[in-house]
C-alpha positions, 0 to 999 in steps of 0.5 A: 956174429950178433944179430943185426936187428933185435925185433920184438913185436910191440916195441917200435924201437929196435936196435942195430948192432952193426952196419951203416943202415939208415933207420927211416920213419914210417911217416918218411916212407909214407910221404916218399911213396905218396902213401904207398900209392898203387901208381908207385908200384914197381913190382910184386912178389911173394914178399910183398910190393915194391914202391917207387919213392922220393925222399925229402932230399930228392933221393929216388928210392925203392921201398920193399914193403914186406907182407906176412912178416907176422907169420911163423918165420916171417920176422926171422926172414926179414932179419936174415934178409937185412943181415945178408944184404947189408954185408953183401958188397958186389958191383952187381948188387944193389946196396940196402940203404936202410929199413923201417920197422913198426909193430905192424910193418917191415920195410927195406929201402934200396936205391931206385934204378930208372928203367932197369932191373938188376936182372937186366943189368946182370945179363951183360948190359952193364954199360947201361947200369953204370953207377948203381 
C-alpha cells in the first residue's frame, strides 16, 4: 500500500496517493477557528488541542491541531493517523474530512458534533447521535 501522504519538512506541497480527503489551506482553518481562539477549544490531549470552527460555506468542523509533530516519530504518527482514519468506515466513527500541512503545522479536520462526544454516542445513546 502506498503512503497516503508524502511529507517533507520544508515543502508545503504534499501529495495524496489515495482517498477523498480535502486539503484545507492554513488560512481557511485559521479563519474558521477565529485564529485558533481559546474560546473555540473543544478539548485537549497529548496530541494537541481540538477547536470548533465554521467554514465559509457554514459547515461546522472540529480541527485537531497536532503538537510535537517535529519530535521523533511525530510526522510518522500524523501520517499513520491520516491513513488509518481515512480508510476506516463504521457508523460509530467520525469520518476524516480533510487535513492541512505546512512546514510548521499538522491539522486534521473532522465534522463537528454538537453537544456530544464519540464516547457518549458509543455508550448506547445512538438515537441522539443519528446522522453523524
